[in-house]
C-alpha positions in Angstrom: -1.6 10.0 20.7 1.2 10.9 23.1 4.8 10.6 22.1 6.8 7.9 23.3 8.0 8.1 27.0 10.7 5.1 26.6 8.7 3.2 29.2 10.5 -0.2 27.4 7.1 -2.2 27.4 8.0 -2.7 23.7 11.5 -3.7 24.1 10.8 -5.9 27.3 7.9 -7.6 25.2 9.9 -8.1 22.3 13.4 -8.1 23.2 14.6 -11.8 23.4 13.2 -14.5 20.7 10.1 -11.8 20.0 12.5 -10.4 17.0 13.2 -11.5 13.7 16.2 -10.4 11.7 16.9 -10.4 7.9 19.8 -12.2 6.3 20.8 -8.4 5.0 21.1 -7.3 8.8 23.0 -10.1 9.9 25.5 -9.5 7.1 25.8 -5.7 8.0 26.3 -6.8 11.5 28.8 -9.0 10.6 31.0 -6.7 8.5 30.2 -3.6 10.5 29.2 -4.3 14.1 31.0 -7.6 15.1 29.7 -6.6 18.6 26.4 -7.2 17.5 27.0 -10.1 15.2 28.1 -12.2 18.7 24.6 -12.3 19.5 23.5 -14.0 16.3 23.4 -17.7 15.9 21.5 -20.2 13.2 19.7 -16.8 12.0 18.3 -16.0 15.1 19.2 -12.9 17.6 19.9 -12.0 21.2 21.9 -15.5 21.9 24.3 -15.1 24.8 27.7 -15.5 22.9 29.2 -17.4 26.1 26.6 -20.2 26.2 24.5 -20.1 22.9 21.4 -19.8 24.9 18.5 -17.9 24.0 18.8 -14.4 26.1 15.5 -13.4 27.8 15.6 -9.7 27.1 17.6 -7.6 24.5 21.4 -7.3 25.7 21.4 -3.6 24.5 18.5 -2.3 26.5 19.4 -0.2 29.3 17.1 0.9 32.1 17.6 4.5 33.7 18.6 4.1 37.2 15.8 5.0 39.8 13.6 5.8 36.7 11.1 3.9 34.4 12.8 4.9 31.1 14.8 2.8 28.9 17.3 3.3 26.3 18.5 1.1 23.6 22.7 0.9 23.3 22.2 0.4 19.5 19.6 2.5 18.4 20.7 3.4 15.1 21.6 -0.2 14.0 18.8 -1.7 15.7 16.5 -4.7 13.9 14.0 -3.4 11.3 11.5 -5.2 13.8 12.5 -2.7 16.3 12.5 0.6 14.1 9.1 -0.7 12.8 7.4 -0.9 16.2 4.3 -0.1 16.6 2.6 -1.0 13.2 -0.7 -0.8 14.3 -3.3 0.5 16.9 -4.2 -3.1 17.9 -0.6 -4.0 18.4 -0.5 -1.0 21.1 -3.5 -1.9 22.8 -2.2 -5.8 22.9 1.1 -4.6 24.4 -0.6 -1.8 26.7 1.5 0.8 24.9 1.6 4.0 26.9 1.3 5.9 23.9 -2.1 5.7 23.5 -4.9 7.7 24.6 -8.7 7.5 25.2 -9.6 9.1 22.2 -7.3 6.7 20.0 -9.4 4.2 21.1 -12.6 5.7 20.1 -11.4 6.4 16.6 -8.7 3.7 15.5 -8.5 5.1 12.2 -7.5 8.9 13.1 -5.2 7.1 15.6 -3.6 5.0 12.9 -3.3 7.8 10.9 -1.6 9.7 13.6 0.7 6.5 14.7 1.8 6.5 10.9 2.8 10.3 10.7 4.6 9.7 14.0 6.5 6.7 12.3 6.8 8.1 8.7 10.8 7.8 8.9 10.7 4.5 10.4 8.5 2.5 8.1 5.8 2.4 5.3 2.3 3.7 6.5 -0.2 1.0 7.6 -3.7 1.3 6.2 -6.8 0.3 8.4 -9.0 -2.3 6.3 
């Protein structure tokens, strides 16, 4: 498995209404990050504060000019859904994640263990059944 190359596929796919956020995260944003809280409406995130309409993509995702590299302006305060992604090899396959290599597809258990080690600071390990 390769290191993340910041291709942005996960953020562009899930960055609109594809994320959930906990009440605790919303409360933290309301208190400490009112700039993020502006984009919360009815327990959902990434709603345009001016129109109340759901944004199609995360307002904090930035594409590096002239490159296919994406960065997150709220990386340290991003939702847990973002912090935990990716969870499974199947999810990575479905999303066409560029971290995957051929050998990951031939040995999913080993690949899942590698992914768990990469994500150790973000989420609990996922065990294949």
